[in-house]
Biopython code that builds the backbone (N, CA, C, O; Angstrom):
import numpy as np
from Bio.PDB.StructureBuilder import StructureBuilder

atoms = [
    (1, "UNK", "N", (-40.328, -7.542, 49.909)),
    (1, "UNK", "CA", (-40.862, -8.287, 48.770)),
    (1, "UNK", "C", (-38.856, -9.116, 48.826)),
    (1, "UNK", "O", (-37.755, -8.586, 48.976)),
    (2, "UNK", "N", (-39.246, -10.380, 48.642)),
    (2, "UNK", "CA", (-37.999, -10.901, 48.776)),
    (2, "UNK", "C", (-37.276, -10.904, 47.149)),
    (2, "UNK", "O", (-37.598, -10.240, 46.164)),
    (3, "UNK", "N", (-36.517, -11.617, 47.268)),
    (3, "UNK", "CA", (-36.237, -11.916, 45.430)),
    (3, "UNK", "C", (-36.666, -12.983, 45.149)),
    (3, "UNK", "O", (-36.751, -12.965, 43.921)),
    (4, "UNK", "N", (-37.166, -14.396, 45.690)),
    (4, "UNK", "CA", (-38.393, -15.091, 45.440)),
    (4, "UNK", "C", (-39.355, -14.542, 44.268)),
    (4, "UNK", "O", (-39.520, -14.790, 43.074)),
    (5, "UNK", "N", (-39.953, -13.590, 45.312)),
    (5, "UNK", "CA", (-41.278, -12.747, 45.289)),
    (5, "UNK", "C", (-40.918, -12.000, 43.804)),
    (5, "UNK", "O", (-41.602, -12.127, 42.788)),
    (6, "UNK", "N", (-40.078, -11.450, 43.885)),
    (6, "UNK", "CA", (-39.752, -10.281, 42.998)),
    (6, "UNK", "C", (-39.658, -11.556, 41.408)),
    (6, "UNK", "O", (-40.305, -11.246, 40.408)),
    (7, "UNK", "N", (-39.086, -12.456, 41.407)),
    (7, "UNK", "CA", (-38.872, -13.470, 40.206)),
    (7, "UNK", "C", (-40.169, -13.773, 39.777)),
    (7, "UNK", "O", (-40.647, -13.374, 38.715)),
    (8, "UNK", "N", (-40.898, -14.673, 40.825)),
    (8, "UNK", "CA", (-42.774, -14.951, 40.594)),
    (8, "UNK", "C", (-42.983, -13.883, 39.661)),
    (8, "UNK", "O", (-43.292, -14.150, 38.500)),
    (9, "UNK", "N", (-42.823, -12.501, 40.116)),
    (9, "UNK", "CA", (-43.881, -11.613, 40.005)),
    (9, "UNK", "C", (-43.726, -11.172, 38.445)),
    (9, "UNK", "O", (-44.717, -11.021, 37.731)),
    (10, "UNK", "N", (-41.968, -10.915, 37.831)),
    (10, "UNK", "CA", (-41.540, -10.953, 37.279)),
    (10, "UNK", "C", (-41.916, -11.754, 35.907)),
    (10, "UNK", "O", (-42.314, -11.460, 34.780)),
    (11, "UNK", "N", (-41.610, -12.783, 36.542)),
    (11, "UNK", "CA", (-42.241, -14.211, 34.937)),
    (11, "UNK", "C", (-43.883, -13.900, 35.153)),
    (11, "UNK", "O", (-44.268, -13.563, 34.034)),
    (12, "UNK", "N", (-44.654, -13.872, 35.777)),
    (12, "UNK", "CA", (-45.537, -13.680, 35.226)),
    (12, "UNK", "C", (-46.646, -12.429, 34.936)),
    (12, "UNK", "O", (-47.873, -12.501, 34.877)),
    (13, "UNK", "N", (-45.748, -11.248, 34.778)),
    (13, "UNK", "CA", (-46.135, -10.037, 34.091)),
    (13, "UNK", "C", (-45.553, -10.223, 33.014)),
    (13, "UNK", "O", (-46.347, -9.955, 32.112)),
    (14, "UNK", "N", (-44.110, -10.696, 32.422)),
    (14, "UNK", "CA", (-43.413, -10.739, 31.223)),
    (14, "UNK", "C", (-43.429, -11.718, 30.618)),
    (14, "UNK", "O", (-42.787, -11.686, 29.567)),
    (15, "UNK", "N", (-44.182, -13.082, 30.992)),
    (15, "UNK", "CA", (-44.464, -14.049, 30.330)),
    (15, "UNK", "C", (-43.304, -15.174, 30.492)),
    (15, "UNK", "O", (-43.275, -16.342, 30.105)),
    (16, "UNK", "N", (-42.178, -14.244, 31.342)),
    (16, "UNK", "CA", (-40.876, -15.331, 31.031)),
    (16, "UNK", "C", (-41.287, -16.482, 32.427)),
    (16, "UNK", "O", (-42.103, -16.569, 33.345)),
    (17, "UNK", "N", (-39.952, -17.339, 31.768)),
    (17, "UNK", "CA", (-40.307, -18.864, 32.798)),
    (17, "UNK", "C", (-38.983, -18.040, 34.106)),
    (17, "UNK", "O", (-38.339, -16.991, 34.098)),
    (18, "UNK", "N", (-39.086, -19.054, 34.944)),
    (18, "UNK", "CA", (-38.989, -18.651, 36.557)),
    (18, "UNK", "C", (-36.867, -18.630, 36.503)),
    (18, "UNK", "O", (-36.098, -18.051, 37.271)),
    (19, "UNK", "N", (-36.610, -19.354, 35.498)),
    (19, "UNK", "CA", (-35.097, -19.360, 35.309)),
    (19, "UNK", "C", (-35.139, -17.805, 34.695)),
    (19, "UNK", "O", (-35.061, -16.836, 35.450)),
    (20, "UNK", "N", (-35.251, -17.688, 33.452)),
    (20, "UNK", "CA", (-35.562, -16.383, 32.673)),
    (20, "UNK", "C", (-35.447, -15.173, 33.534)),
    (20, "UNK", "O", (-34.425, -14.486, 33.527)),
    (21, "UNK", "N", (-36.534, -14.889, 34.315)),
    (21, "UNK", "CA", (-36.549, -14.031, 35.693)),
    (21, "UNK", "C", (-35.595, -13.493, 36.541)),
    (21, "UNK", "O", (-35.071, -12.396, 36.738)),
    (22, "UNK", "N", (-35.528, -14.836, 37.060)),
    (22, "UNK", "CA", (-34.332, -14.909, 38.370)),
    (22, "UNK", "C", (-32.755, -14.564, 37.293)),
    (22, "UNK", "O", (-32.022, -13.868, 37.994)),
    (23, "UNK", "N", (-32.223, -14.773, 36.200)),
    (23, "UNK", "CA", (-31.074, -14.281, 35.214)),
    (23, "UNK", "C", (-31.635, -12.680, 35.263)),
    (23, "UNK", "O", (-30.801, -11.857, 35.639)),
    (24, "UNK", "N", (-32.625, -12.312, 35.005)),
    (24, "UNK", "CA", (-32.786, -11.119, 34.586)),
    (24, "UNK", "C", (-32.637, -10.377, 35.997)),
    (24, "UNK", "O", (-32.233, -9.223, 35.859)),
    (25, "UNK", "N", (-32.843, -10.723, 37.179)),
    (25, "UNK", "CA", (-32.934, -10.269, 38.265)),
    (25, "UNK", "C", (-31.665, -9.924, 38.739)),
    (25, "UNK", "O", (-31.324, -8.816, 39.153)),
    (26, "UNK", "N", (-30.871, -11.105, 38.639)),
    (26, "UNK", "CA", (-29.884, -11.683, 38.520)),
    (26, "UNK", "C", (-28.222, -10.362, 38.197)),
    (26, "UNK", "O", (-27.311, -9.930, 38.905)),
    (27, "UNK", "N", (-28.749, -10.159, 36.417)),
    (27, "UNK", "CA", (-28.171, -9.163, 35.908)),
    (27, "UNK", "C", (-28.038, -8.022, 36.313)),
    (27, "UNK", "O", (-26.926, -7.504, 36.410)),
    (28, "UNK", "N", (-29.456, -7.240, 36.716)),
    (28, "UNK", "CA", (-29.680, -5.975, 37.286)),
    (28, "UNK", "C", (-28.809, -5.627, 37.912)),
    (28, "UNK", "O", (-27.991, -4.730, 37.707)),
    (29, "UNK", "N", (-29.022, -6.885, 39.389)),
    (29, "UNK", "CA", (-28.243, -5.864, 40.757)),
    (29, "UNK", "C", (-26.561, -6.165, 40.489)),
    (29, "UNK", "O", (-25.627, -5.497, 40.934)),
    (30, "UNK", "N", (-26.495, -7.298, 39.681)),
    (30, "UNK", "CA", (-24.809, -7.435, 39.268)),
    (30, "UNK", "C", (-24.140, -5.832, 38.210)),
    (30, "UNK", "O", (-23.105, -5.184, 38.363)),
    (31, "UNK", "N", (-25.279, -5.672, 37.188)),
    (31, "UNK", "CA", (-24.968, -4.237, 37.184)),
    (31, "UNK", "C", (-24.594, -2.911, 37.589)),
    (31, "UNK", "O", (-23.620, -2.187, 37.380)),
    (32, "UNK", "N", (-26.122, -2.775, 38.503)),
    (32, "UNK", "CA", (-25.627, -1.965, 39.434)),
    (32, "UNK", "C", (-24.684, -2.228, 40.505)),
    (32, "UNK", "O", (-23.959, -1.263, 40.744)),
    (33, "UNK", "N", (-24.440, -3.505, 41.390)),
    (33, "UNK", "CA", (-23.294, -3.771, 42.273)),
    (33, "UNK", "C", (-21.872, -3.092, 41.424)),
    (33, "UNK", "O", (-21.001, -2.396, 41.946)),
    (34, "UNK", "N", (-21.932, -3.438, 40.283)),
    (34, "UNK", "CA", (-20.860, -2.808, 39.413)),
    (34, "UNK", "C", (-20.558, -0.717, 39.392)),
    (34, "UNK", "O", (-19.609, 0.007, 39.692)),
    (35, "UNK", "N", (-21.974, -0.485, 38.862)),
    (35, "UNK", "CA", (-21.790, 0.923, 38.943)),
    (35, "UNK", "C", (-21.548, 1.538, 40.132)),
    (35, "UNK", "O", (-20.878, 2.570, 40.175)),
    (36, "UNK", "N", (-22.188, 0.836, 41.475)),
    (36, "UNK", "CA", (-21.857, 1.290, 42.787)),
    (36, "UNK", "C", (-20.249, 1.532, 43.214)),
    (36, "UNK", "O", (-19.690, 2.439, 43.830)),
    (37, "UNK", "N", (-19.706, 0.114, 42.507)),
    (37, "UNK", "CA", (-18.301, -0.170, 43.184)),
    (37, "UNK", "C", (-17.348, 1.103, 41.961)),
    (37, "UNK", "O", (-16.348, 1.677, 42.394)),
    (38, "UNK", "N", (-17.840, 1.367, 40.520)),
    (38, "UNK", "CA", (-16.951, 2.617, 39.811)),
    (38, "UNK", "C", (-17.686, 4.186, 40.345)),
    (38, "UNK", "O", (-17.716, 5.189, 39.632)),
    (39, "UNK", "N", (-18.342, 4.083, 41.996)),
    (39, "UNK", "CA", (-18.711, 5.459, 42.142)),
    (39, "UNK", "C", (-20.284, 5.893, 41.232)),
    (39, "UNK", "O", (-20.914, 6.900, 41.556)),
    (40, "UNK", "N", (-20.640, 5.193, 40.365)),
    (40, "UNK", "CA", (-21.804, 5.737, 39.383)),
    (40, "UNK", "C", (-23.026, 5.905, 40.167)),
    (40, "UNK", "O", (-22.880, 5.358, 41.260)),
    (41, "UNK", "N", (-24.178, 6.450, 40.035)),
    (41, "UNK", "CA", (-25.391, 6.383, 40.955)),
    (41, "UNK", "C", (-26.524, 5.887, 39.983)),
    (41, "UNK", "O", (-26.530, 5.999, 38.757)),
    (42, "UNK", "N", (-27.310, 5.420, 40.643)),
    (42, "UNK", "CA", (-28.554, 4.687, 39.820)),
    (42, "UNK", "C", (-30.245, 5.307, 39.817)),
    (42, "UNK", "O", (-31.183, 5.000, 40.553)),
    (43, "UNK", "N", (-30.189, 6.080, 38.916)),
    (43, "UNK", "CA", (-31.596, 6.724, 39.191)),
    (43, "UNK", "C", (-32.992, 6.132, 38.277)),
    (43, "UNK", "O", (-33.088, 6.001, 37.057)),
    (44, "UNK", "N", (-33.890, 5.871, 39.227)),
    (44, "UNK", "CA", (-35.173, 5.531, 38.262)),
    (44, "UNK", "C", (-36.096, 6.737, 38.382)),
    (44, "UNK", "O", (-36.175, 7.297, 39.475)),
    (45, "UNK", "N", (-36.743, 7.144, 37.429)),
    (45, "UNK", "CA", (-37.884, 7.846, 37.851)),
    (45, "UNK", "C", (-39.106, 7.800, 38.846)),
    (45, "UNK", "O", (-39.376, 8.600, 39.741)),
    (46, "UNK", "N", (-39.671, 6.840, 38.521)),
    (46, "UNK", "CA", (-40.896, 6.441, 39.164)),
    (46, "UNK", "C", (-40.292, 6.039, 40.803)),
    (46, "UNK", "O", (-41.007, 6.211, 41.791)),
    (47, "UNK", "N", (-38.983, 5.528, 40.887)),
    (47, "UNK", "CA", (-38.643, 5.185, 42.093)),
    (47, "UNK", "C", (-37.825, 5.904, 42.844)),
    (47, "UNK", "O", (-38.389, 6.717, 43.577)),
    (48, "UNK", "N", (-36.456, 5.849, 42.899)),
    (48, "UNK", "CA", (-35.898, 6.671, 43.580)),
    (48, "UNK", "C", (-34.331, 6.918, 42.758)),
    (48, "UNK", "O", (-34.253, 6.524, 41.594)),
    (49, "UNK", "N", (-33.184, 7.537, 43.368)),
    (49, "UNK", "CA", (-31.947, 7.570, 43.242)),
    (49, "UNK", "C", (-31.111, 6.632, 43.971)),
    (49, "UNK", "O", (-31.064, 6.821, 45.187)),
    (50, "UNK", "N", (-30.595, 5.887, 43.608)),
    (50, "UNK", "CA", (-29.260, 4.766, 44.358)),
    (50, "UNK", "C", (-28.074, 5.951, 44.431)),
    (50, "UNK", "O", (-28.139, 6.734, 43.483)),
    (51, "UNK", "N", (-26.983, 6.218, 45.413)),
    (51, "UNK", "CA", (-25.611, 6.863, 45.180)),
    (51, "UNK", "C", (-25.125, 6.335, 45.915)),
    (51, "UNK", "O", (-25.889, 5.872, 46.762)),
    (52, "UNK", "N", (-23.943, 6.102, 46.073)),
    (52, "UNK", "CA", (-22.434, 5.897, 46.991)),
    (52, "UNK", "C", (-22.120, 7.084, 47.569)),
    (52, "UNK", "O", (-21.840, 7.925, 46.715)),
    (53, "UNK", "N", (-22.028, 7.651, 49.153)),
    (53, "UNK", "CA", (-21.552, 8.259, 49.362)),
    (53, "UNK", "C", (-20.320, 8.351, 50.520)),
    (53, "UNK", "O", (-20.344, 7.574, 51.475)),
    (54, "UNK", "N", (-19.450, 9.159, 50.400)),
    (54, "UNK", "CA", (-18.175, 8.881, 51.635)),
    (54, "UNK", "C", (-18.797, 9.530, 52.897)),
    (54, "UNK", "O", (-19.385, 10.598, 53.072)),
    (55, "UNK", "N", (-18.507, 8.648, 53.601)),
    (55, "UNK", "CA", (-19.140, 9.358, 55.430)),
    (55, "UNK", "C", (-17.592, 9.080, 55.241)),
    (55, "UNK", "O", (-16.874, 8.234, 54.708)),
    (56, "UNK", "N", (-17.440, 10.522, 56.132)),
    (56, "UNK", "CA", (-15.946, 11.395, 56.613)),
    (56, "UNK", "C", (-15.852, 10.641, 58.213)),
    (56, "UNK", "O", (-16.697, 10.412, 59.078)),
    (57, "UNK", "N", (-14.012, 10.336, 58.075)),
    (57, "UNK", "CA", (-13.744, 9.628, 59.667)),
    (57, "UNK", "C", (-14.137, 10.912, 60.598)),
    (57, "UNK", "O", (-13.871, 12.094, 60.376)),
    (58, "UNK", "N", (-14.829, 10.360, 61.679)),
    (58, "UNK", "CA", (-15.272, 10.887, 62.744)),
    (58, "UNK", "C", (-14.774, 10.692, 63.961)),
    (58, "UNK", "O", (-14.449, 9.507, 64.048)),
    (59, "UNK", "N", (-14.585, 11.192, 64.807)),
    (59, "UNK", "CA", (-14.375, 10.725, 66.909)),
    (59, "UNK", "C", (-15.576, 10.640, 67.262)),
    (59, "UNK", "O", (-16.517, 11.356, 66.923)),
    (60, "UNK", "N", (-15.558, 9.666, 68.023)),
    (60, "UNK", "CA", (-16.676, 9.415, 68.567)),
    (60, "UNK", "C", (-15.901, 8.876, 70.154)),
    (60, "UNK", "O", (-14.779, 8.543, 70.534)),
    (61, "UNK", "N", (-17.690, 9.088, 70.916)),
    (61, "UNK", "CA", (-16.924, 8.978, 72.637)),
    (61, "UNK", "C", (-17.655, 7.436, 73.014)),
    (61, "UNK", "O", (-18.820, 7.167, 72.718)),
    (62, "UNK", "N", (-16.955, 6.737, 73.544)),
    (62, "UNK", "CA", (-17.596, 5.320, 74.621)),
    (62, "UNK", "C", (-18.220, 6.201, 75.636)),
    (62, "UNK", "O", (-17.735, 7.149, 76.253)),
    (63, "UNK", "N", (-19.414, 5.672, 75.671)),
    (63, "UNK", "CA", (-20.348, 6.827, 77.257)),
    (63, "UNK", "C", (-20.017, 5.267, 78.369)),
    (63, "UNK", "O", (-20.674, 5.173, 79.405)),
    (64, "UNK", "N", (-19.399, 4.605, 78.157)),
    (64, "UNK", "CA", (-18.911, 3.899, 79.243)),
    (64, "UNK", "C", (-17.683, 3.904, 80.037)),
    (64, "UNK", "O", (-17.588, 3.762, 81.256)),
    (65, "UNK", "N", (-16.651, 4.109, 79.076)),
    (65, "UNK", "CA", (-15.340, 4.665, 79.477)),
    (65, "UNK", "C", (-14.762, 5.777, 79.272)),
    (65, "UNK", "O", (-13.628, 6.055, 79.662)),
    (66, "UNK", "N", (-15.673, 6.660, 78.496)),
    (66, "UNK", "CA", (-15.367, 7.809, 78.345)),
    (66, "UNK", "C", (-14.163, 8.064, 77.354)),
    (66, "UNK", "O", (-13.542, 9.122, 77.250)),
    (67, "UNK", "N", (-13.902, 6.634, 76.485)),
    (67, "UNK", "CA", (-12.502, 6.592, 75.699)),
    (67, "UNK", "C", (-13.009, 7.585, 74.227)),
    (67, "UNK", "O", (-14.127, 7.486, 73.721)),
    (68, "UNK", "N", (-12.130, 8.335, 73.822)),
    (68, "UNK", "CA", (-12.310, 8.888, 72.853)),
    (68, "UNK", "C", (-12.023, 7.689, 71.547)),
    (68, "UNK", "O", (-11.049, 6.967, 71.760)),
    (69, "UNK", "N", (-12.741, 7.447, 70.318)),
    (69, "UNK", "CA", (-11.979, 6.569, 69.308)),
    (69, "UNK", "C", (-12.189, 7.136, 67.876)),
    (69, "UNK", "O", (-13.126, 7.915, 67.703)),
    (70, "UNK", "N", (-11.480, 6.840, 66.967)),
    (70, "UNK", "CA", (-11.723, 7.347, 65.572)),
    (70, "UNK", "C", (-11.976, 6.342, 64.856)),
    (70, "UNK", "O", (-11.386, 5.263, 64.805)),
    (71, "UNK", "N", (-13.321, 6.895, 64.009)),
    (71, "UNK", "CA", (-14.370, 6.082, 63.331)),
    (71, "UNK", "C", (-13.766, 6.282, 61.810)),
    (71, "UNK", "O", (-14.075, 7.312, 61.211)),
    (72, "UNK", "N", (-12.901, 5.302, 61.173)),
    (72, "UNK", "CA", (-12.400, 5.269, 59.759)),
    (72, "UNK", "C", (-13.117, 6.210, 59.089)),
    (72, "UNK", "O", (-13.862, 6.716, 59.928)),
    (73, "UNK", "N", (-13.305, 6.747, 57.962)),
    (73, "UNK", "CA", (-14.314, 7.081, 56.245)),
    (73, "UNK", "C", (-14.784, 5.688, 56.516)),
    (73, "UNK", "O", (-14.500, 4.793, 57.312)),
    (74, "UNK", "N", (-15.586, 5.864, 55.566)),
    (74, "UNK", "CA", (-16.248, 4.299, 54.718)),
    (74, "UNK", "C", (-17.286, 4.845, 54.030)),
    (74, "UNK", "O", (-18.135, 5.617, 54.476)),
    (75, "UNK", "N", (-17.198, 4.468, 53.063)),
    (75, "UNK", "CA", (-18.677, 4.771, 51.965)),
    (75, "UNK", "C", (-19.486, 3.693, 51.883)),
    (75, "UNK", "O", (-19.304, 2.478, 51.969)),
    (76, "UNK", "N", (-20.958, 4.799, 51.591)),
    (76, "UNK", "CA", (-22.427, 3.800, 52.602)),
    (76, "UNK", "C", (-22.844, 4.492, 50.980)),
    (76, "UNK", "O", (-22.500, 5.433, 50.265)),
    (77, "UNK", "N", (-24.068, 3.028, 50.968)),
    (77, "UNK", "CA", (-24.898, 3.319, 49.906)),
    (77, "UNK", "C", (-26.108, 4.083, 50.588)),
    (77, "UNK", "O", (-26.474, 3.896, 51.748)),
    (78, "UNK", "N", (-26.747, 5.092, 49.567)),
    (78, "UNK", "CA", (-27.506, 5.860, 50.093)),
    (78, "UNK", "C", (-28.784, 5.822, 49.167)),
    (78, "UNK", "O", (-28.336, 6.089, 48.052)),
    (79, "UNK", "N", (-30.189, 5.622, 49.051)),
    (79, "UNK", "CA", (-31.511, 5.667, 48.720)),
    (79, "UNK", "C", (-32.279, 6.898, 49.371)),
    (79, "UNK", "O", (-32.645, 7.118, 50.525)),
    (80, "UNK", "N", (-32.419, 7.867, 47.765)),
    (80, "UNK", "CA", (-33.772, 8.708, 48.030)),
    (80, "UNK", "C", (-34.832, 8.308, 47.168)),
    (80, "UNK", "O", (-34.468, 8.028, 46.026)),
    (81, "UNK", "N", (-35.971, 8.212, 47.396)),
    (81, "UNK", "CA", (-37.252, 7.972, 47.145)),
    (81, "UNK", "C", (-37.548, 9.018, 45.914)),
    (81, "UNK", "O", (-36.928, 10.079, 45.999)),
    (82, "UNK", "N", (-38.304, 8.879, 44.923)),
    (82, "UNK", "CA", (-38.793, 9.977, 43.591)),
    (82, "UNK", "C", (-39.973, 10.371, 44.596)),
    (82, "UNK", "O", (-40.532, 9.688, 45.454)),
    (83, "UNK", "N", (-40.151, 11.600, 44.236)),
    (83, "UNK", "CA", (-41.308, 12.097, 44.487)),
    (83, "UNK", "C", (-42.603, 11.603, 44.195)),
    (83, "UNK", "O", (-43.462, 11.644, 45.077)),
    (84, "UNK", "N", (-42.872, 11.115, 43.013)),
    (84, "UNK", "CA", (-43.647, 10.117, 42.616)),
    (84, "UNK", "C", (-44.166, 8.705, 43.705)),
    (84, "UNK", "O", (-45.264, 8.352, 44.134)),
    (85, "UNK", "N", (-42.943, 8.237, 43.838)),
    (85, "UNK", "CA", (-43.082, 7.290, 44.722)),
    (85, "UNK", "C", (-43.799, 7.719, 46.559)),
    (85, "UNK", "O", (-44.454, 6.905, 47.210)),
    (86, "UNK", "N", (-43.455, 9.103, 47.036)),
    (86, "UNK", "CA", (-43.277, 9.973, 47.985)),
    (86, "UNK", "C", (-45.174, 9.899, 47.888)),
    (86, "UNK", "O", (-45.922, 9.426, 48.744)),
    (87, "UNK", "N", (-45.471, 10.384, 46.874)),
    (87, "UNK", "CA", (-46.645, 10.794, 46.583)),
    (87, "UNK", "C", (-47.779, 9.706, 46.860)),
    (87, "UNK", "O", (-48.918, 9.885, 47.292)),
    (88, "UNK", "N", (-47.218, 8.672, 46.532)),
    (88, "UNK", "CA", (-47.726, 7.284, 46.692)),
    (88, "UNK", "C", (-48.410, 6.670, 47.977)),
    (88, "UNK", "O", (-49.441, 5.999, 47.944)),
    (89, "UNK", "N", (-47.895, 6.901, 48.796)),
    (89, "UNK", "CA", (-47.085, 6.383, 49.966)),
    (89, "UNK", "C", (-47.973, 7.868, 50.835)),
    (89, "UNK", "O", (-48.266, 7.550, 51.987)),
    (90, "UNK", "N", (-48.169, 8.528, 50.672)),
    (90, "UNK", "CA", (-48.897, 9.692, 51.313)),
    (90, "UNK", "C", (-50.235, 9.578, 51.109)),
    (90, "UNK", "O", (-50.932, 9.775, 52.104)),
    (91, "UNK", "N", (-50.963, 9.226, 49.753)),
    (91, "UNK", "CA", (-52.376, 8.708, 49.834)),
    (91, "UNK", "C", (-52.737, 7.666, 49.840)),
    (91, "UNK", "O", (-53.723, 7.206, 49.264)),
    (92, "UNK", "N", (-51.477, 6.798, 50.939)),
    (92, "UNK", "CA", (-52.259, 5.200, 51.187)),
    (92, "UNK", "C", (-52.603, 5.381, 52.581)),
    (92, "UNK", "O", (-51.872, 6.247, 53.062)),
    (93, "UNK", "N", (-53.555, 4.834, 53.560)),
    (93, "UNK", "CA", (-53.564, 5.218, 54.818)),
    (93, "UNK", "C", (-52.810, 4.124, 55.177)),
    (93, "UNK", "O", (-52.482, 3.278, 54.346)),
    (94, "UNK", "N", (-52.441, 4.050, 56.584)),
    (94, "UNK", "CA", (-51.736, 2.942, 57.471)),
    (94, "UNK", "C", (-52.509, 1.470, 57.508)),
    (94, "UNK", "O", (-51.996, 0.351, 57.533)),
    (95, "UNK", "N", (-53.919, 1.845, 57.503)),
    (95, "UNK", "CA", (-54.811, 0.403, 57.699)),
    (95, "UNK", "C", (-54.418, -0.351, 56.165)),
    (95, "UNK", "O", (-54.270, -1.571, 56.094)),
    (96, "UNK", "N", (-54.317, 0.292, 55.318)),
    (96, "UNK", "CA", (-53.946, -0.775, 54.224)),
    (96, "UNK", "C", (-53.009, -1.664, 54.191)),
    (96, "UNK", "O", (-52.900, -2.409, 53.217)),
]
sb = StructureBuilder()
sb.init_structure("model")
sb.init_model(0)
sb.init_chain("A")
sb.init_seg("    ")
for serial, (resi, resn, name, xyz) in enumerate(atoms, 1):
    if name == "N":
        sb.init_residue(resn, " ", resi, " ")
    sb.init_atom(name, np.array(xyz, "f"), 0.0, 1.0, " ", f" {name:<3s}", serial, name[0])
structure = sb.get_structure()
C-alpha cells in the first residue's frame, strides 16, 4: 500500500475528503518522524513497535582486497510486529 492508496482508504472509511485524509497522514508521519529523531518509540497495540536503535561501529573486510574497513556507528529504525499481527499472518495461506 502506498501513500495515495492509504489516503483513499482513510477518506472512504472515515468520510473525510482526500485532502483532509492526506493532511492526517502527513501529520502522523511528521509526528512519528519528530519522535524518532528525539529517540522515542512508536507502539501500536495491534500493529507493532517502531524504535530507533544504534548500530555500533564495526570492522569489516573487503573480500576482494582483504582491506579492513571501519564502519562508523549509525542509527537505524527497527520494526517489531505485534503478536496479534503475527497471528493474523500465520492463519492465512500463501495463495491468498
